All heavy atoms as an XYZ file, in Angstrom:
879
protein
N     -20.588     16.538     -3.413
C     -19.682     15.865     -4.182
C     -20.352     15.169     -5.291
O     -21.388     14.676     -5.188
C     -19.119     14.705     -3.236
C     -18.052     13.932     -4.147
S     -17.408     12.514     -3.028
C     -16.336     13.409     -1.882
N     -19.843     15.455     -6.488
C     -20.411     14.785     -7.740
C     -20.245     13.312     -7.622
O     -19.327     12.655     -6.983
C     -19.777     15.320     -9.030
O     -18.380     14.810     -9.055
C     -19.751     16.811     -8.966
N     -21.029     12.619     -8.451
C     -20.935     11.145     -8.454
C     -19.573     10.761     -9.173
O     -18.988      9.769     -8.678
C     -22.089     10.766     -9.431
C     -22.175      9.049     -9.250
C     -23.495      8.575    -10.197
O     -24.601      9.269    -10.070
O     -23.358      7.661    -10.956
N     -19.056     11.425    -10.092
C     -17.867     11.153    -10.644
C     -16.619     11.295     -9.628
O     -15.904     10.330     -9.414
C     -17.435     12.143    -11.858
C     -16.014     11.876    -12.401
C     -15.669     12.890    -13.417
O     -16.418     13.902    -13.561
O     -14.539     12.830    -13.899
N     -16.763     12.227     -8.811
C     -15.706     12.533     -7.803
C     -15.894     11.356     -6.806
O     -14.802     10.876     -6.108
C     -15.730     13.881     -7.122
C     -14.718     14.145     -5.990
C     -13.270     13.979     -6.758
C     -14.788     15.593     -5.500
N     -17.152     11.026     -6.361
C     -17.441      9.939     -5.405
C     -16.701      8.619     -5.893
O     -16.151      7.968     -5.100
C     -18.755      9.829     -5.294
C     -19.375      9.184     -3.888
C     -20.880      9.225     -3.733
O     -21.252     10.416     -3.356
O     -21.545      8.356     -4.054
N     -16.899      8.324     -7.147
C     -16.297      7.223     -7.729
C     -14.837      7.167     -7.760
O     -14.093      6.140     -7.383
C     -16.690      6.995     -9.213
C     -18.235      6.602     -9.312
S     -18.885      5.187     -8.412
C     -18.025      3.902     -9.096
N     -14.252      8.314     -7.873
C     -12.732      8.492     -7.825
C     -12.371      8.311     -6.433
O     -11.213      7.460     -6.113
C     -12.322      9.894     -8.241
C     -12.486     10.110     -9.863
C     -10.836     10.208     -7.894
C     -12.424     11.439    -10.379
N     -13.012      8.772     -5.427
C     -12.734      8.669     -4.049
C     -12.776      7.176     -3.583
O     -11.836      6.617     -2.990
C     -13.607      9.523     -3.117
C     -13.504      9.120     -1.648
C     -13.191     11.066     -3.157
N     -13.730      6.530     -3.964
C     -13.927      5.079     -3.661
C     -12.889      4.209     -4.393
O     -12.361      3.218     -3.858
C     -15.362      4.589     -3.933
C     -16.307      5.073     -2.928
C     -17.402      5.767     -3.370
C     -16.103      4.887     -1.675
C     -18.358      6.183     -2.427
C     -17.151      5.237     -0.581
C     -18.278      6.011     -1.179
N     -12.421      4.662     -5.481
C     -11.310      3.930     -6.282
C     -10.053      4.124     -5.357
O      -9.266      3.159     -5.412
C     -11.231      4.546     -7.633
O     -10.228      3.751     -8.404
N      -9.793      5.264     -4.884
C      -8.563      5.461     -4.109
C      -8.616      4.621     -2.911
O      -7.745      3.931     -2.546
C      -8.312      6.963     -3.781
C      -8.038      7.813     -5.024
C      -7.337      7.054     -2.813
C      -8.021      9.301     -4.830
N      -9.748      4.635     -2.153
C      -9.933      3.850     -0.990
C      -9.773      2.402     -1.186
O      -9.064      1.767     -0.423
C     -11.343      4.212     -0.285
C     -11.559      3.264      0.903
C     -11.326      5.692      0.165
N     -10.339      1.868     -2.229
C     -10.339      0.529     -2.649
C      -8.911      0.040     -2.899
O      -8.497     -1.047     -2.409
N      -8.233      0.757     -3.676
C      -6.835      0.404     -4.115
C      -5.944      0.535     -2.882
O      -5.129     -0.406     -2.710
C      -6.271      1.243     -5.232
C      -6.837      0.802     -6.581
O      -6.738     -0.307     -6.946
N      -7.519      1.724     -7.313
N      -6.061      1.506     -2.066
C      -5.179      1.713     -0.815
C      -5.594      0.602      0.162
O      -4.654      0.052      0.705
C      -5.502      2.992     -0.172
N      -6.895      0.238      0.322
C      -7.185     -0.848      1.149
C      -6.628     -2.253      0.744
O      -6.140     -3.046      1.534
N      -6.635     -2.524     -0.635
C      -6.117     -3.793     -1.238
C      -4.591     -3.769     -0.971
O      -4.043     -4.739     -0.570
C      -6.443     -3.738     -2.608
C      -5.860     -5.005     -3.333
C      -6.093     -5.100     -4.873
O      -6.653     -4.281     -5.419
O      -5.622     -6.069     -5.438
N      -3.947     -2.610     -1.089
C      -2.543     -2.524     -0.911
C      -2.104     -2.862      0.550
O      -1.171     -3.652      0.731
C      -2.055     -1.095     -1.234
N      -2.890     -2.266      1.483
C      -2.608     -2.596      2.871
C      -2.870     -4.010      3.182
O      -2.083     -4.678      3.909
C      -3.457     -1.704      3.793
C      -3.003     -0.257      3.991
C      -3.591      0.455      5.135
C      -5.043      0.427      5.165
N      -5.621      1.401      6.305
N      -3.924     -4.590      2.766
C      -4.207     -6.049      2.999
C      -3.165     -6.978      2.354
O      -2.771     -7.770      3.111
C      -5.603     -6.460      2.406
O      -6.566     -5.678      3.124
N      -2.768     -6.662      1.121
C      -1.756     -7.498      0.573
C      -0.254     -7.412      1.420
O       0.366     -8.410      1.481
C      -1.459     -7.021     -0.988
C      -2.559     -7.425     -1.913
C      -2.550     -6.625     -3.139
C      -2.596     -8.880     -2.174
N       0.020     -6.193      1.765
C       1.226     -5.939      2.564
C       1.234     -6.777      3.810
O       2.216     -7.368      4.348
C       1.556     -4.511      2.773
N       0.106     -6.656      4.537
C      -0.058     -7.315      5.778
C       0.034     -8.871      5.703
O       0.484     -9.718      6.305
C      -1.426     -6.946      6.488
C      -1.371     -5.515      7.041
C      -2.611     -4.957      7.296
O      -3.664     -5.605      7.268
N      -2.572     -3.670      7.856
N      -0.630     -9.370      4.465
C      -0.527    -10.786      4.177
C       0.890    -11.134      3.862
O       1.377    -12.278      4.178
C      -1.489    -11.110      2.943
C      -1.674    -12.659      2.637
C      -2.556    -12.887      1.381
O      -3.174    -11.882      1.104
O      -2.671    -14.066      1.109
N       1.653    -10.216      3.161
C       2.963    -10.541      2.850
C       3.832    -10.774      4.223
O       4.713    -11.697      4.310
C       3.669     -9.444      2.064
N       3.514     -9.856      5.154
C       4.240     -9.991      6.493
C       3.899    -11.338      7.053
O       4.795    -12.089      7.699
C       3.751     -8.847      7.341
C       4.428     -8.754      8.838
C       5.927     -8.751      8.631
C       3.900     -7.656      9.522
N       2.674    -11.763      7.113
C       2.281    -13.049      7.613
C       3.042    -14.143      6.908
O       3.567    -15.001      7.648
C       0.893    -13.327      7.413
O       0.145    -12.209      8.152
C       0.308    -14.587      8.058
N       3.237    -14.097      5.645
C       3.929    -15.080      4.995
C       5.496    -15.238      5.468
O       6.198    -16.128      5.637
C       3.953    -15.043      3.567
C       2.933    -15.773      2.846
C       1.807    -14.977      2.317
C       2.875    -17.077      2.536
C       0.734    -15.625      1.602
C       1.831    -17.690      2.011
C       0.751    -16.971      1.516
N       5.963    -13.981      5.812
C       7.445    -13.952      6.092
C       7.599    -14.438      7.446
O       8.699    -14.943      7.755
C       7.916    -12.458      6.142
O       7.396    -11.717      7.217
N       6.603    -14.445      8.323
C       6.797    -15.153      9.589
C       6.978    -16.681      9.558
O       7.506    -17.288     10.458
C       5.526    -14.811     10.560
C       5.384    -13.483     11.037
C       4.264    -12.886     10.849
C       6.452    -12.691     11.675
C       4.151    -11.472     11.336
C       6.398    -11.525     12.021
C       5.163    -10.878     11.983
N       6.522    -17.217      8.402
C       6.692    -18.568      8.206
C       7.839    -18.962      7.251
O       8.128    -20.052      6.730
C       5.444    -19.273      7.553
C       4.214    -19.121      8.549
O       4.379    -19.273      9.684
O       3.090    -19.025      8.088
N       8.723    -18.001      6.936
C       9.878    -18.121      6.098
C       9.488    -18.239      4.681
O      10.275    -18.679      3.829
N       8.259    -17.802      4.304
C       7.812    -17.835      2.839
C       8.172    -16.421      2.200
O       7.235    -15.758      1.875
C       6.380    -18.278      2.714
C       6.138    -19.594      3.267
C       4.577    -19.954      3.329
C       4.467    -21.301      3.788
N       3.011    -21.657      3.853
N       9.420    -16.301      1.814
C       9.695    -14.877      1.475
C       9.525    -14.609     -0.142
O       9.307    -13.582     -0.420
C      11.375    -14.648      1.756
C      11.603    -14.714      3.285
C      12.184    -15.746      3.821
C      11.123    -13.661      4.094
C      12.369    -15.845      5.146
C      11.244    -13.711      5.450
C      11.994    -14.915      5.999
N       9.577    -15.731     -0.842
C       9.126    -15.460     -2.221
C       7.683    -15.120     -2.320
O       7.483    -14.157     -3.176
C       9.486    -16.717     -3.034
C      10.876    -17.014     -3.301
C      11.155    -18.397     -4.159
O      10.308    -18.589     -4.929
O      12.166    -18.939     -4.001
N       6.847    -15.816     -1.582
C       5.462    -15.427     -1.516
C       5.258    -14.033     -1.051
O       4.392    -13.342     -1.569
C       4.562    -16.372     -0.685
C       4.555    -17.871     -1.269
C       5.614    -18.731     -0.773
O       6.788    -18.140     -0.419
O       5.586    -19.961     -0.961
N       6.024    -13.645      0.020
C       5.807    -12.319      0.534
C       6.323    -11.340     -0.341
O       5.542    -10.248     -0.549
C       6.753    -12.255      1.856
N       7.360    -11.481     -1.209
C       7.818    -10.499     -2.169
C       6.731    -10.348     -3.235
O       6.598     -9.284     -3.769
C       9.202    -10.879     -2.625
C      10.331    -10.571     -1.595
O      10.147     -9.688     -0.829
N      11.359    -11.325     -1.739
N       6.246    -11.383     -3.531
C       4.966    -11.348     -4.749
C       4.026    -10.535     -4.281
O       3.470     -9.736     -5.053
C       4.693    -12.877     -5.078
C       3.904    -12.821     -6.376
C       4.635    -12.230     -7.582
O       5.808    -12.440     -7.739
O       3.858    -11.569     -8.322
N       3.561    -10.729     -2.988
C       2.456     -9.908     -2.346
C       2.844     -8.399     -2.279
O       1.933     -7.546     -2.529
C       2.032    -10.573     -1.109
C       1.246    -11.761     -1.190
C       1.060    -12.478      0.186
C      -0.034    -11.689     -1.910
N       4.100     -8.273     -1.888
C       4.511     -6.859     -1.916
C       4.433     -6.193     -3.133
O       4.013     -4.879     -3.305
C       5.867     -6.788     -1.280
C       6.013     -6.830      0.259
C       7.461     -6.835      0.582
C       5.265     -5.715      0.938
N       4.867     -6.982     -4.296
C       4.782     -6.363     -5.664
C       3.268     -5.969     -5.903
O       3.087     -4.976     -6.447
C       5.239     -7.316     -6.674
C       6.775     -7.474     -6.685
C       7.276     -8.561     -7.695
C       8.692     -8.896     -7.557
N       9.095     -9.939     -8.484
N       2.432     -6.897     -5.594
C       0.900     -6.577     -5.934
C       0.544     -5.456     -5.052
O      -0.293     -4.630     -5.446
C       0.125     -7.860     -5.650
C       0.374     -9.058     -6.570
C      -0.590    -10.190     -6.192
C      -0.278    -11.281     -7.269
N      -0.969    -12.564     -6.976
N       1.002     -5.366     -3.826
C       0.502     -4.118     -2.931
C       1.048     -2.876     -3.621
O       0.400     -1.913     -3.683
C       1.352     -4.420     -1.557
O       1.077     -3.291     -0.761
N       2.317     -2.934     -4.153
C       2.835     -1.630     -4.775
C       2.046     -1.300     -6.095
O       1.782     -0.176     -6.353
C       4.275     -1.898     -5.193
C       5.019     -0.717     -5.407
O       4.970      0.262     -4.664
N       5.652     -0.531     -6.578
N       1.550     -2.434     -6.762
C       0.705     -2.071     -7.891
C      -0.550     -1.324     -7.548
O      -1.051     -0.502     -8.254
C       0.448     -3.363     -8.647
C       1.618     -3.871     -9.402
C       1.377     -5.372     -9.972
O       0.314     -5.851     -9.828
O       2.382     -5.967    -10.331
N      -1.153     -1.730     -6.505
C      -2.449     -1.220     -6.043
C      -2.155      0.256     -5.562
O      -2.964      1.216     -5.863
C      -3.006     -2.016     -4.959
N      -1.125      0.416     -4.854
C      -0.712      1.847     -4.491
C      -0.472      2.730     -5.731
O      -0.879      3.835     -5.764
C       0.534      1.718     -3.634
C       0.161      1.351     -2.093
C       1.261      3.086     -3.363
C       1.231      1.076     -1.111
N       0.256      2.228     -6.655
C       0.397      3.005     -7.951
C      -0.776      3.337     -8.595
O      -0.959      4.510     -9.145
C       1.395      2.185     -8.808
C       2.695      2.112     -8.384
C       3.610      1.238     -9.348
C       3.447      3.510     -8.273
N      -1.828      2.415     -8.503
C      -3.193      2.739     -9.251
C      -3.719      3.888     -8.431
O      -4.159      4.931     -9.032
C      -4.040      1.558     -9.138
C      -3.713      0.473    -10.167
C      -4.773     -0.659     -9.951
C      -4.185     -1.830    -10.894
N      -5.100     -3.089    -10.560
N      -3.827      3.829     -7.013
C      -4.388      4.794     -6.265
C      -3.714      6.153     -6.509
O      -4.160      7.319     -6.445
C      -4.393      4.523     -4.731
N      -2.285      6.140     -6.465
C      -1.500      7.361     -6.668
C      -1.703      8.029     -7.947
O      -1.739      9.144     -8.117
C      -0.090      6.934     -6.291
C       0.892      8.109     -6.240
N       1.544      8.703     -7.302
C       1.080      8.751     -5.101
C       2.162      9.705     -6.713
N       2.079      9.884     -5.503
N      -1.836      7.115     -8.917
C      -2.095      7.684    -10.351
C      -3.446      8.555    -10.406
O      -3.613      9.626    -11.016
C      -2.217      6.621    -11.298
N      -4.498      8.023     -9.701
C      -5.725      8.694     -9.595
C      -5.610      9.994     -8.841
O      -5.986     11.077     -9.244
C      -6.737      7.838     -8.869
C      -7.096      6.564     -9.809
C      -8.053      8.594     -8.677
C      -7.728      5.498     -9.022
N      -4.880      9.911     -7.656
C      -4.564     11.239     -6.970
C      -3.738     12.127     -7.776
O      -4.069     13.388     -7.772
C      -3.662     10.805     -5.711
C      -3.317     11.867     -4.841
C      -2.373     11.529     -3.737
O      -1.323     10.970     -4.047
N      -2.519     12.023     -2.531
N      -2.742     11.713     -8.465
C      -1.888     12.616     -9.284
C      -2.855     13.231    -10.366
O      -2.594     14.525    -10.658
C      -0.745     11.788    -10.043
O      -0.014     11.183     -8.922
C       0.088     12.678    -10.815
N      -3.735     12.577    -10.935
C      -4.624     13.101    -12.016
C      -5.443     14.256    -11.373
O      -5.606     15.380    -11.998
C      -5.575     12.139    -12.494
C      -6.357     12.622    -13.653
O      -5.843     13.182    -14.529
O      -7.746     12.394    -13.531
N      -6.013     14.067    -10.121
C      -6.690     15.196     -9.435
C      -5.711     16.412     -9.170
O      -6.277     17.483     -9.394
C      -7.285     14.672     -8.156
C      -8.388     13.587     -8.247
C      -8.702     13.114     -6.818
C      -9.567     14.271     -8.881
N      -4.561     16.087     -8.836
C      -3.721     17.240     -8.508
C      -3.342     18.005     -9.769
O      -3.271     19.226     -9.809
C      -2.298     16.688     -7.881
C      -2.632     16.125     -6.477
C      -1.213     17.746     -7.902
C      -1.506     15.339     -5.845
N      -3.107     17.258    -11.020
C      -2.875     18.022    -12.191
C      -4.065     18.724    -12.748
O      -4.007     19.833    -13.173
C      -2.454     16.993    -13.227
C      -1.046     16.400    -13.088
C      -0.726     15.254    -13.977
O      -1.681     14.588    -14.525
N       0.495     14.882    -14.191
N      -5.285     18.153    -12.459
C      -6.404     18.994    -12.788
C      -6.503     20.307    -12.060
O      -6.963     21.404    -12.515
C      -7.732     18.115    -12.593
C      -7.810     17.053    -13.635
C      -9.143     16.310    -13.507
C      -9.407     15.189    -14.582
N     -10.477     14.374    -14.305
N      -6.250     20.202    -10.711
C      -6.245     21.284     -9.871
C      -5.301     22.385    -10.258
O      -5.603     23.501    -10.157
C      -6.238     20.872     -8.340
C      -6.358     22.098     -7.531
C      -6.958     21.757     -6.053
O      -7.642     20.721     -6.032
O      -6.778     22.627     -5.213
N      -4.119     21.917    -10.554
C      -2.983     22.750    -10.941
C      -3.338     23.456    -12.291
O      -2.961     24.663    -12.571
C      -1.799     22.022    -11.127
N      -4.266     22.819    -12.976
C      -4.816     23.308    -14.453
C      -5.992     24.352    -14.198
O      -6.552     24.750    -15.043
N      -6.387     24.496    -12.863
C      -7.472     25.426    -12.710
C      -8.798     24.752    -12.341
O      -9.764     25.509    -12.282
N      -8.858     23.438    -12.298
C     -10.037     22.863    -11.998
C     -10.014     22.194    -10.635
O      -9.596     21.126    -10.398
C     -10.319     21.576    -12.950
C     -11.564     20.807    -12.969
C     -11.533     19.675    -13.944
O     -10.992     19.821    -15.061
O     -12.302     18.707    -13.621
N     -10.447     22.989     -9.620
C     -10.357     22.632     -8.232
C     -11.192     21.421     -7.782
O     -12.176     21.070     -8.391
C     -10.802     23.845     -7.361
C     -11.599     24.619     -8.355
C     -11.086     24.284     -9.743
N     -10.619     20.676     -6.906
C     -11.446     19.418     -6.394
C     -12.118     19.794     -5.222
O     -11.495     20.336     -4.252
C     -10.389     18.337     -6.068
O      -9.604     17.976     -7.275
C     -11.016     17.139     -5.565
N     -13.369     19.497     -5.147
C     -14.123     19.830     -3.791
C     -13.688     18.990     -2.758
O     -13.547     17.845     -2.956
C     -15.590     19.549     -4.268
C     -15.595     19.181     -5.615
C     -14.319     19.075     -6.063
N     -13.354     19.540     -1.591
C     -12.879     18.809     -0.469
C     -14.070     18.288      0.315
O     -14.965     19.168      0.711
C     -11.934     19.621      0.404
C     -10.765     20.179     -0.527
C     -11.405     18.833      1.617
C      -9.866     19.123     -1.054
N     -14.101     17.075      0.694
C     -15.118     16.569      1.618
C     -14.504     15.519      2.498
O     -13.329     15.128      2.312
C     -16.244     15.833      0.689
O     -15.560     14.567      0.140
N     -15.278     15.092      3.578
C     -14.784     14.112      4.498
C     -14.317     12.844      3.738
O     -13.354     12.129      4.076
C     -15.756     13.922      5.475
C     -15.913     15.052      6.592
S     -14.216     15.466      7.361
C     -13.804     14.029      8.290
N     -15.132     12.441      2.654
C     -14.832     11.285      1.955
C     -13.514     11.411      1.253
O     -12.675     10.503      1.142
C     -15.821     10.888      0.974
C     -17.121     10.082      1.356
C     -18.102      9.891      0.441
C     -16.662      8.717      1.941
N     -13.240     12.574      0.604
C     -12.000     12.811     -0.060
C     -10.834     12.753      0.981
O      -9.784     12.137      0.625
C     -12.052     14.120     -0.766
C     -10.879     14.492     -1.532
C     -10.548     13.780     -2.813
C      -9.886     15.367     -1.014
C      -9.489     14.051     -3.455
C      -8.680     15.647     -1.833
C      -8.502     14.971     -3.037
N     -10.988     13.416      2.079
C      -9.900     13.333      3.156
C      -9.680     11.948      3.483
O      -8.568     11.436      3.848
C     -10.299     14.162      4.369
C     -10.241     15.707      3.889
C      -9.331     14.034      5.415
C     -10.890     16.693      4.738
N     -10.708     11.180      3.801
C     -10.626      9.808      4.122
C      -9.882      8.996      3.141
O      -8.973      8.215      3.430
C     -12.083      9.220      4.229
C     -12.134      7.855      4.684
N     -11.741      7.308      5.847
C     -12.538      6.702      4.064
C     -11.859      5.928      6.100
N     -12.557      5.656      4.947
N     -10.091      9.320      1.931
C      -9.332      8.567      0.793
C      -7.899      8.822      0.817
O      -7.058      8.025      0.658
C      -9.979      8.941     -0.577
N      -7.590     10.095      0.981
C      -6.122     10.660      1.138
C      -5.464      9.963      2.321
O      -4.300      9.507      2.265
C      -6.063     12.134      1.238
C      -6.616     12.803      0.024
C      -5.913     12.268     -1.203
O      -4.495     12.620     -1.476
N      -6.673     11.920     -2.223
N      -6.224      9.720      3.471
C      -5.676      9.302      4.595
C      -5.359      7.702      4.380
O      -4.407      7.188      4.807
C      -6.686      9.377      5.671
C      -6.115      8.817      7.094
O      -4.957      9.142      7.421
O      -6.893      8.155      7.758
N      -6.378      6.979      3.681
C      -6.156      5.659      3.236
C      -4.823      5.414      2.553
O      -4.103      4.459      2.761
C      -7.308      5.162      2.549
C      -8.393      4.377      3.381
N      -8.013      3.079      3.931
C      -9.470      4.693      3.919
C      -9.040      2.667      4.720
N     -10.045      3.675      4.543
N      -4.621      6.246      1.493
C      -3.541      6.132      0.522
C      -2.231      6.317      1.383
O      -1.262      5.509      1.384
C      -3.749      7.040     -0.549
C      -2.524      7.105     -1.572
C      -2.235      5.548     -2.160
C      -2.723      8.005     -2.705
N      -2.214      7.408      2.174
C      -0.961      7.783      2.848
C      -0.587      6.605      3.811
O       0.459      6.181      4.043
C      -1.164      9.129      3.747
C       0.157      9.443      4.489
S      -0.275     11.108      5.377
C      -1.340     10.302      6.674
N      -1.629      6.054      4.607
C      -1.458      5.017      5.547
C      -0.954      3.727      4.825
O      -0.112      2.965      5.247
C      -2.734      4.755      6.271
O      -3.105      5.884      6.934
C      -2.427      3.667      7.388
N      -1.528      3.425      3.673
C      -1.106      2.294      2.812
C       0.346      2.366      2.522
O       1.054      1.383      2.666
C      -2.046      2.018      1.669
N       0.708      3.590      2.077
C       2.142      3.711      1.602
C       3.018      3.445      2.887
O       4.124      2.742      2.704
C       2.286      5.071      0.853
C       1.591      5.124     -0.414
C       3.804      5.510      0.800
C       1.446      6.529     -1.010
N       2.665      3.998      3.992
C       3.571      4.081      5.186
C       3.664      2.645      5.693
O       4.779      2.191      5.899
C       2.880      4.950      6.147
O       3.715      4.931      7.387
N       2.531      1.966      5.687
C       2.559      0.484      6.183
C       3.310     -0.360      5.293
O       3.967     -1.202      5.793
C       1.043     -0.013      6.304
C       0.330      0.401      7.552
C      -0.967     -0.166      7.743
O      -1.136     -1.413      7.417
O      -1.848      0.432      8.297
N       3.176     -0.247      4.014
C       3.836     -1.058      3.136
C       5.452     -0.819      3.160
O       6.142     -1.833      3.257
C       3.566     -0.814      1.650
C       4.260     -1.768      0.602
C       4.121     -1.203     -0.818
C       4.670     -0.026     -0.980
N       6.039      0.038     -1.589
N       5.878      0.313      3.414
C       7.257      0.616      3.629
C       7.769     -0.033      4.857
O       8.933     -0.546      4.883
C       7.540      2.045      3.595
C       7.349      2.674      2.066
C       8.257      1.925      1.081
O       9.471      1.714      1.337
O       7.809      1.635      0.012
N       7.006      0.059      5.895
C       7.400     -0.517      7.289
C       7.403     -1.883      7.205
O       8.353     -2.609      7.512
C       6.423      0.027      8.367
C       6.654     -0.523      9.711
C       8.186     -0.099     10.249
C       5.688     -0.024     10.765
N       6.356     -2.568      6.425
C       6.292     -3.986      6.299
C       7.523     -4.438      5.507
O       7.975     -5.583      5.854
C       4.845     -4.385      5.696
C       3.882     -4.191      6.924
C       4.925     -5.759      5.265
C       2.430     -4.495      6.413
N       7.869     -3.824      4.498
C       9.080     -4.254      3.699
C      10.253     -4.391      4.658
O      10.862     -5.366      4.468
C       9.366     -3.171      2.542
C       8.724     -3.502      1.293
C       8.863     -2.405      0.243
C      10.260     -1.836      0.167
N      10.427     -0.775     -0.987
N      10.455     -3.483      5.624
C      11.536     -3.519      6.478
C      11.458     -4.660      7.433
O      12.299     -5.362      7.827
C      11.768     -2.204      7.144
C      12.256     -0.961      6.050
C      12.277      0.256      6.850
C      12.793      1.231      5.748
N      12.635      2.583      6.130
N      10.267     -4.854      7.908
C       9.881     -6.019      8.877
C      10.233     -7.339      8.206
O      10.738     -8.234      8.768
C       8.514     -5.947      9.351
C       8.302     -4.748     10.154
S       6.589     -4.641     10.756
C       6.320     -5.894     11.745
N       9.788     -7.400      6.912
C      10.176     -8.801      6.106
C      11.594     -9.069      6.011
O      12.068    -10.052      6.239
C       9.327     -8.675      4.800
C       7.864     -8.812      5.078
C       9.940     -9.791      3.879
C       7.036     -8.614      3.749
N      12.298     -7.828      5.600
C      13.755     -8.004      5.761
C      14.309     -8.488      7.019
O      15.211     -9.343      7.136
C      14.455     -6.786      5.199
C      14.292     -6.330      3.694
C      14.856     -5.002      3.462
C      15.010     -7.371      2.835
N      13.855     -7.938      8.082
C      14.322     -8.263      9.380
C      13.958     -9.919      9.678
O      14.831    -10.592     10.193
C      13.539     -7.513     10.606
C      14.243     -6.207     10.628
C      13.465     -5.294     11.809
O      12.238     -5.588     12.016
N      14.191     -4.573     12.461
N      12.686    -10.271      9.331
C      12.377    -11.767      9.376
C      13.267    -12.617      8.623
O      13.663    -13.647      9.112
C      10.903    -11.926      8.982
C       9.995    -11.367     10.013
O      10.336    -11.060     11.213
N       8.641    -11.203      9.664
N      13.664    -12.228      7.381
C      14.580    -12.915      6.596
C      16.017    -13.175      7.278
O      16.507    -14.203      7.322
C      14.676    -12.337      5.162
C      15.487    -13.144      4.228
C      15.454    -12.516      3.026
C      16.182    -13.563      1.861
N      16.089    -12.952      0.565
N      16.432    -11.934      7.845
C      17.726    -12.182      8.523
C      17.571    -12.983      9.789
O      18.465    -13.805     10.040
C      18.132    -10.736      8.947
C      18.623     -9.876      7.846
C      19.083     -8.470      8.371
C      19.545     -7.684      7.097
N      20.030     -6.276      7.559
N      16.594    -12.925     10.498
C      16.357    -13.777     11.680
C      16.278    -15.229     11.315
O      16.893    -16.115     11.897
C      14.937    -13.491     12.387
C      15.113    -12.180     13.112
C      14.563    -14.620     13.383
C      13.779    -11.544     13.582
N      15.622    -15.568     10.117
C      15.572    -16.920      9.579
C      17.012    -17.398      9.263
O      17.394    -18.569      9.479
C      14.566    -17.108      8.388
C      13.166    -17.521      8.894
C      12.372    -16.530      9.296
C      12.754    -18.823      8.665
C      11.002    -16.749      9.652
C      11.544    -19.126      9.159
C      10.594    -18.169      9.609
N      17.861    -16.552      8.631
C      19.105    -16.928      8.193
C      19.960    -17.041      9.409
O      20.784    -18.148      9.448
C      19.659    -15.890      7.230
C      19.073    -15.795      5.958
C      19.369    -14.415      5.099
O      20.198    -13.614      5.542
O      18.864    -14.297      3.970
N      19.813    -16.282     10.468
C      20.519    -16.500     11.664
C      20.223    -17.827     12.361
O      21.156    -18.481     12.729
C      20.505    -15.311     12.650
C      21.184    -14.000     12.055
C      20.737    -12.798     13.127
C      22.703    -14.110     12.293
N      18.995    -17.999     12.397
C      18.443    -19.232     13.079
C      19.045    -20.539     12.341
O      19.409    -21.534     12.929
C      16.999    -19.320     13.163
C      16.363    -18.358     14.130
C      14.874    -18.460     14.148
O      14.201    -18.903     13.130
O      14.332    -17.994     15.099
N      18.997    -20.500     10.985
C      19.668    -21.473     10.180
C      21.128    -21.710     10.421
O      21.514    -22.824     10.674
C      19.399    -21.242      8.651
C      19.033    -22.408      7.823
C      18.957    -22.281      6.349
C      18.067    -21.079      5.977
N      18.036    -20.995      4.625
N      21.892    -20.558     10.569
C      23.303    -20.625     10.837
C      23.550    -21.240     12.173
O      24.441    -21.951     12.338
C      23.732    -19.199     10.806
C      25.349    -19.109     10.898
C      26.078    -19.669      9.746
C      25.644    -17.637     10.890
N      22.730    -20.774     13.169
C      22.944    -21.269     14.562
C      22.644    -22.917     14.667
O      23.424    -23.586     15.315
C      21.944    -20.588     15.624
C      22.419    -19.082     15.696
C      21.904    -21.391     16.832
C      21.519    -18.275     16.453
N      21.519    -23.210     13.871
C      21.201    -24.637     13.944
C      22.258    -25.591     13.330
O      22.432    -26.735     13.573
C      19.883    -24.930     13.220
C      18.699    -24.468     14.126
C      17.410    -24.646     13.241
C      16.340    -24.043     14.016
N      15.012    -24.171     13.275
N      23.010    -25.077     12.316
C      24.082    -25.783     11.666
C      25.337    -25.829     12.439
O      26.260    -26.631     12.026
C      24.432    -25.235     10.211
O      24.845    -23.935     10.337
C      23.187    -25.289      9.337
N      25.543    -25.230     13.429
C      26.783    -25.107     14.202
C      26.692    -26.088     15.419
O      25.656    -26.536     15.855
C      27.092    -23.853     14.767
C      27.571    -22.808     13.748
C      28.083    -21.560     14.275
C      28.667    -20.775     13.214
N      29.382    -19.691     13.560
């Protein structure tokens, strides 16, 4: 693996890891009813995913143009990180919505 490709791989891993951490932090905020903070962290998580995805898309475009990407365990690891980050963020978005509904229902029950 070339040094350039190694840097690309670590950039994908870094951005995907940041995205997962931000999404998990957003979920934690939602448990306390801090939904504005949670949504802000989800936006930042999405930005990190978009950065990683842009890097991945560039590699795909290069390969489609005839410049193959050497496959290594590090490259596969980076792809796995990105896919997991995207999946976790989407699941966490739904969990935050559920938490918001729970908070709203609890508020409604307390007022009755």
